[in-house]
Biotite code that builds the C-alpha atoms (Angstrom):
import biotite.structure as struc

atoms = struc.array([
    struc.Atom([112.634, 81.919, 109.751], chain_id="A", res_id=1, res_name="MET", atom_name="CA", element="C"),
    struc.Atom([114.256, 79.351, 106.896], chain_id="A", res_id=2, res_name="GLU", atom_name="CA", element="C"),
    struc.Atom([111.584, 78.045, 104.343], chain_id="A", res_id=3, res_name="ALA", atom_name="CA", element="C"),
    struc.Atom([111.411, 73.898, 104.643], chain_id="A", res_id=4, res_name="ARG", atom_name="CA", element="C"),
    struc.Atom([109.522, 71.200, 101.970], chain_id="A", res_id=5, res_name="PRO", atom_name="CA", element="C"),
    struc.Atom([106.222, 70.769, 102.471], chain_id="A", res_id=6, res_name="LEU", atom_name="CA", element="C"),
    struc.Atom([106.316, 67.187, 102.685], chain_id="A", res_id=7, res_name="VAL", atom_name="CA", element="C"),
    struc.Atom([104.960, 64.216, 104.950], chain_id="A", res_id=8, res_name="LYS", atom_name="CA", element="C"),
    struc.Atom([106.261, 64.422, 108.696], chain_id="A", res_id=9, res_name="GLY", atom_name="CA", element="C"),
    struc.Atom([107.266, 68.281, 108.275], chain_id="A", res_id=10, res_name="ALA", atom_name="CA", element="C"),
    struc.Atom([107.633, 69.749, 110.965], chain_id="A", res_id=11, res_name="LYS", atom_name="CA", element="C"),
    struc.Atom([104.835, 72.955, 110.602], chain_id="A", res_id=12, res_name="LEU", atom_name="CA", element="C"),
    struc.Atom([105.111, 75.477, 113.513], chain_id="A", res_id=13, res_name="PHE", atom_name="CA", element="C"),
    struc.Atom([108.051, 77.264, 114.910], chain_id="A", res_id=14, res_name="SER", atom_name="CA", element="C"),
    struc.Atom([106.418, 76.987, 118.512], chain_id="A", res_id=15, res_name="ASP", atom_name="CA", element="C"),
    struc.Atom([104.792, 73.896, 118.390], chain_id="A", res_id=16, res_name="ARG", atom_name="CA", element="C"),
    struc.Atom([106.063, 70.038, 117.487], chain_id="A", res_id=17, res_name="THR", atom_name="CA", element="C"),
    struc.Atom([103.178, 68.927, 115.198], chain_id="A", res_id=18, res_name="TYR", atom_name="CA", element="C"),
    struc.Atom([103.977, 67.524, 111.492], chain_id="A", res_id=19, res_name="THR", atom_name="CA", element="C"),
    struc.Atom([102.516, 67.174, 108.257], chain_id="A", res_id=20, res_name="ALA", atom_name="CA", element="C"),
    struc.Atom([100.158, 64.282, 108.003], chain_id="A", res_id=21, res_name="GLU", atom_name="CA", element="C"),
    struc.Atom([99.618, 64.795, 104.459], chain_id="A", res_id=22, res_name="GLU", atom_name="CA", element="C"),
    struc.Atom([100.776, 66.708, 101.077], chain_id="A", res_id=23, res_name="VAL", atom_name="CA", element="C"),
    struc.Atom([98.173, 67.280, 98.238], chain_id="A", res_id=24, res_name="PRO", atom_name="CA", element="C"),
    struc.Atom([99.615, 66.832, 94.799], chain_id="A", res_id=25, res_name="ALA", atom_name="CA", element="C"),
    struc.Atom([98.339, 70.523, 94.557], chain_id="A", res_id=26, res_name="ALA", atom_name="CA", element="C"),
    struc.Atom([101.487, 71.264, 96.833], chain_id="A", res_id=27, res_name="LEU", atom_name="CA", element="C"),
    struc.Atom([103.941, 68.431, 95.433], chain_id="A", res_id=28, res_name="LYS", atom_name="CA", element="C"),
    struc.Atom([107.395, 70.961, 95.573], chain_id="A", res_id=29, res_name="GLY", atom_name="CA", element="C"),
    struc.Atom([105.954, 73.202, 97.676], chain_id="A", res_id=30, res_name="ALA", atom_name="CA", element="C"),
    struc.Atom([108.087, 74.848, 100.410], chain_id="A", res_id=31, res_name="TYR", atom_name="CA", element="C"),
    struc.Atom([106.308, 76.053, 104.255], chain_id="A", res_id=32, res_name="LEU", atom_name="CA", element="C"),
    struc.Atom([108.208, 79.260, 106.347], chain_id="A", res_id=33, res_name="LEU", atom_name="CA", element="C"),
    struc.Atom([107.103, 77.530, 109.636], chain_id="A", res_id=34, res_name="PRO", atom_name="CA", element="C"),
    struc.Atom([105.951, 80.710, 111.354], chain_id="A", res_id=35, res_name="VAL", atom_name="CA", element="C"),
    struc.Atom([104.659, 80.836, 115.323], chain_id="A", res_id=36, res_name="ALA", atom_name="CA", element="C"),
    struc.Atom([101.063, 79.497, 115.760], chain_id="A", res_id=37, res_name="MET", atom_name="CA", element="C"),
    struc.Atom([100.404, 82.013, 117.986], chain_id="A", res_id=38, res_name="ASN", atom_name="CA", element="C"),
    struc.Atom([100.348, 86.002, 117.990], chain_id="A", res_id=39, res_name="ASP", atom_name="CA", element="C"),
    struc.Atom([100.306, 88.386, 115.076], chain_id="A", res_id=40, res_name="ASN", atom_name="CA", element="C"),
    struc.Atom([103.203, 88.026, 112.679], chain_id="A", res_id=41, res_name="LYS", atom_name="CA", element="C"),
    struc.Atom([103.848, 89.515, 109.240], chain_id="A", res_id=42, res_name="THR", atom_name="CA", element="C"),
    struc.Atom([104.805, 88.074, 105.816], chain_id="A", res_id=43, res_name="VAL", atom_name="CA", element="C"),
    struc.Atom([107.111, 89.762, 103.233], chain_id="A", res_id=44, res_name="THR", atom_name="CA", element="C"),
    struc.Atom([106.963, 88.749, 99.831], chain_id="A", res_id=45, res_name="CYS", atom_name="CA", element="C"),
    struc.Atom([110.693, 88.934, 99.039], chain_id="A", res_id=46, res_name="GLU", atom_name="CA", element="C"),
    struc.Atom([109.796, 88.883, 95.478], chain_id="A", res_id=47, res_name="ARG", atom_name="CA", element="C"),
    struc.Atom([106.658, 89.056, 93.001], chain_id="A", res_id=48, res_name="ALA", atom_name="CA", element="C"),
    struc.Atom([104.824, 85.743, 92.691], chain_id="A", res_id=49, res_name="GLY", atom_name="CA", element="C"),
    struc.Atom([101.882, 83.940, 94.143], chain_id="A", res_id=50, res_name="THR", atom_name="CA", element="C"),
    struc.Atom([102.088, 83.068, 97.898], chain_id="A", res_id=51, res_name="ILE", atom_name="CA", element="C"),
    struc.Atom([99.716, 80.505, 99.275], chain_id="A", res_id=52, res_name="TYR", atom_name="CA", element="C"),
    struc.Atom([98.456, 80.196, 103.350], chain_id="A", res_id=53, res_name="PHE", atom_name="CA", element="C"),
    struc.Atom([96.955, 76.546, 104.377], chain_id="A", res_id=54, res_name="LEU", atom_name="CA", element="C"),
    struc.Atom([93.848, 77.590, 107.689], chain_id="A", res_id=55, res_name="THR", atom_name="CA", element="C"),
    struc.Atom([91.322, 75.765, 108.650], chain_id="A", res_id=56, res_name="PRO", atom_name="CA", element="C"),
    struc.Atom([87.721, 77.027, 107.387], chain_id="A", res_id=57, res_name="ALA", atom_name="CA", element="C"),
    struc.Atom([85.696, 78.642, 109.660], chain_id="A", res_id=58, res_name="PRO", atom_name="CA", element="C"),
    struc.Atom([83.001, 75.839, 110.575], chain_id="A", res_id=59, res_name="SER", atom_name="CA", element="C"),
    struc.Atom([86.179, 73.571, 111.719], chain_id="A", res_id=60, res_name="ARG", atom_name="CA", element="C"),
    struc.Atom([88.602, 76.234, 113.923], chain_id="A", res_id=61, res_name="ASN", atom_name="CA", element="C"),
    struc.Atom([87.829, 79.546, 115.854], chain_id="A", res_id=62, res_name="LEU", atom_name="CA", element="C"),
    struc.Atom([91.458, 80.675, 115.251], chain_id="A", res_id=63, res_name="ASP", atom_name="CA", element="C"),
    struc.Atom([91.140, 80.153, 111.639], chain_id="A", res_id=64, res_name="THR", atom_name="CA", element="C"),
    struc.Atom([92.407, 83.160, 109.202], chain_id="A", res_id=65, res_name="GLN", atom_name="CA", element="C"),
    struc.Atom([89.952, 82.394, 106.431], chain_id="A", res_id=66, res_name="SER", atom_name="CA", element="C"),
    struc.Atom([88.525, 85.967, 106.926], chain_id="A", res_id=67, res_name="GLN", atom_name="CA", element="C"),
    struc.Atom([91.884, 88.050, 107.810], chain_id="A", res_id=68, res_name="VAL", atom_name="CA", element="C"),
    struc.Atom([93.157, 86.529, 104.343], chain_id="A", res_id=69, res_name="LEU", atom_name="CA", element="C"),
    struc.Atom([90.221, 87.132, 102.122], chain_id="A", res_id=70, res_name="LEU", atom_name="CA", element="C"),
    struc.Atom([90.057, 90.634, 103.290], chain_id="A", res_id=71, res_name="ASP", atom_name="CA", element="C"),
    struc.Atom([93.873, 91.116, 102.175], chain_id="A", res_id=72, res_name="GLN", atom_name="CA", element="C"),
    struc.Atom([92.750, 89.911, 98.850], chain_id="A", res_id=73, res_name="GLY", atom_name="CA", element="C"),
    struc.Atom([93.650, 85.863, 98.780], chain_id="A", res_id=74, res_name="PHE", atom_name="CA", element="C"),
    struc.Atom([91.011, 83.559, 97.376], chain_id="A", res_id=75, res_name="GLU", atom_name="CA", element="C"),
    struc.Atom([90.153, 79.897, 97.803], chain_id="A", res_id=76, res_name="LYS", atom_name="CA", element="C"),
    struc.Atom([91.918, 77.775, 96.253], chain_id="A", res_id=77, res_name="VAL", atom_name="CA", element="C"),
    struc.Atom([89.285, 74.679, 94.477], chain_id="A", res_id=78, res_name="ALA", atom_name="CA", element="C"),
    struc.Atom([91.329, 71.818, 96.156], chain_id="A", res_id=79, res_name="VAL", atom_name="CA", element="C"),
    struc.Atom([89.964, 69.669, 98.539], chain_id="A", res_id=80, res_name="PRO", atom_name="CA", element="C"),
    struc.Atom([91.120, 70.293, 102.453], chain_id="A", res_id=81, res_name="GLU", atom_name="CA", element="C"),
    struc.Atom([94.342, 69.070, 103.729], chain_id="A", res_id=82, res_name="MET", atom_name="CA", element="C"),
    struc.Atom([94.076, 66.792, 106.999], chain_id="A", res_id=83, res_name="HIS", atom_name="CA", element="C"),
    struc.Atom([97.777, 69.101, 108.119], chain_id="A", res_id=84, res_name="LEU", atom_name="CA", element="C"),
    struc.Atom([97.967, 67.415, 111.500], chain_id="A", res_id=85, res_name="PHE", atom_name="CA", element="C"),
    struc.Atom([95.706, 66.353, 114.194], chain_id="A", res_id=86, res_name="GLY", atom_name="CA", element="C"),
    struc.Atom([92.135, 66.146, 114.288], chain_id="A", res_id=87, res_name="GLY", atom_name="CA", element="C"),
    struc.Atom([89.497, 67.254, 112.559], chain_id="A", res_id=88, res_name="PRO", atom_name="CA", element="C"),
    struc.Atom([89.611, 70.707, 113.642], chain_id="A", res_id=89, res_name="GLU", atom_name="CA", element="C"),
    struc.Atom([93.090, 70.953, 111.312], chain_id="A", res_id=90, res_name="SER", atom_name="CA", element="C"),
    struc.Atom([91.602, 70.408, 108.015], chain_id="A", res_id=91, res_name="TYR", atom_name="CA", element="C"),
    struc.Atom([92.823, 72.812, 106.523], chain_id="A", res_id=92, res_name="CYS", atom_name="CA", element="C"),
    struc.Atom([91.892, 75.056, 102.808], chain_id="A", res_id=93, res_name="THR", atom_name="CA", element="C"),
    struc.Atom([94.221, 76.779, 100.630], chain_id="A", res_id=94, res_name="LEU", atom_name="CA", element="C"),
    struc.Atom([94.446, 80.151, 100.117], chain_id="A", res_id=95, res_name="TYR", atom_name="CA", element="C"),
    struc.Atom([96.091, 82.151, 97.677], chain_id="A", res_id=96, res_name="GLN", atom_name="CA", element="C"),
    struc.Atom([97.386, 85.502, 96.108], chain_id="A", res_id=97, res_name="LYS", atom_name="CA", element="C"),
    struc.Atom([99.786, 87.180, 93.631], chain_id="A", res_id=98, res_name="ASP", atom_name="CA", element="C"),
    struc.Atom([101.629, 89.457, 95.634], chain_id="A", res_id=99, res_name="CYS", atom_name="CA", element="C"),
    struc.Atom([103.652, 92.484, 94.711], chain_id="A", res_id=100, res_name="ALA", atom_name="CA", element="C"),
    struc.Atom([107.597, 92.757, 95.633], chain_id="A", res_id=101, res_name="ALA", atom_name="CA", element="C"),
    struc.Atom([107.587, 94.128, 98.864], chain_id="A", res_id=102, res_name="GLY", atom_name="CA", element="C"),
    struc.Atom([104.196, 93.529, 99.805], chain_id="A", res_id=103, res_name="GLU", atom_name="CA", element="C"),
    struc.Atom([103.663, 92.508, 103.536], chain_id="A", res_id=104, res_name="THR", atom_name="CA", element="C"),
    struc.Atom([100.535, 89.910, 104.982], chain_id="A", res_id=105, res_name="ILE", atom_name="CA", element="C"),
    struc.Atom([99.359, 89.543, 108.446], chain_id="A", res_id=106, res_name="LEU", atom_name="CA", element="C"),
    struc.Atom([98.409, 86.817, 110.202], chain_id="A", res_id=107, res_name="ILE", atom_name="CA", element="C"),
    struc.Atom([97.100, 86.437, 113.547], chain_id="A", res_id=108, res_name="THR", atom_name="CA", element="C"),
    struc.Atom([96.239, 82.810, 115.301], chain_id="A", res_id=109, res_name="LYS", atom_name="CA", element="C"),
    struc.Atom([97.350, 80.077, 113.019], chain_id="A", res_id=110, res_name="TRP", atom_name="CA", element="C"),
    struc.Atom([98.034, 80.165, 108.748], chain_id="A", res_id=111, res_name="ALA", atom_name="CA", element="C"),
    struc.Atom([101.006, 78.808, 107.304], chain_id="A", res_id=112, res_name="LEU", atom_name="CA", element="C"),
    struc.Atom([102.444, 80.458, 104.549], chain_id="A", res_id=113, res_name="PRO", atom_name="CA", element="C"),
    struc.Atom([103.658, 77.785, 101.962], chain_id="A", res_id=114, res_name="VAL", atom_name="CA", element="C"),
    struc.Atom([105.192, 78.774, 98.081], chain_id="A", res_id=115, res_name="TYR", atom_name="CA", element="C"),
    struc.Atom([106.337, 76.901, 95.599], chain_id="A", res_id=116, res_name="LEU", atom_name="CA", element="C"),
    struc.Atom([109.473, 77.952, 93.881], chain_id="A", res_id=117, res_name="PRO", atom_name="CA", element="C"),
    struc.Atom([109.816, 79.117, 90.547], chain_id="A", res_id=118, res_name="GLU", atom_name="CA", element="C"),
])
């Protein structure tokens, strides 16, 4: 999977045609990894650094990965929700974690991995 710039109009998932409707200032210059929306998946940190995930809040979408991320040590970032695509169920919350090189993150339904280059 090849990283892509997270910009308005960017294709978000490898198995869907959804595109980014907005990108908050906090993610200016970020890249996304266009993983599949469905199924179990892993993301491995190639080097130490901060990784981010966008996923809907539990009150917005039953397919949220919010608790899955929190259970793996992620923290909610204090920025407003992002209207990623579609209707109100697709507004996303940003989570972050400092990852060690080689660390693997497990997610199921939908969460979008994002990183800021150093």
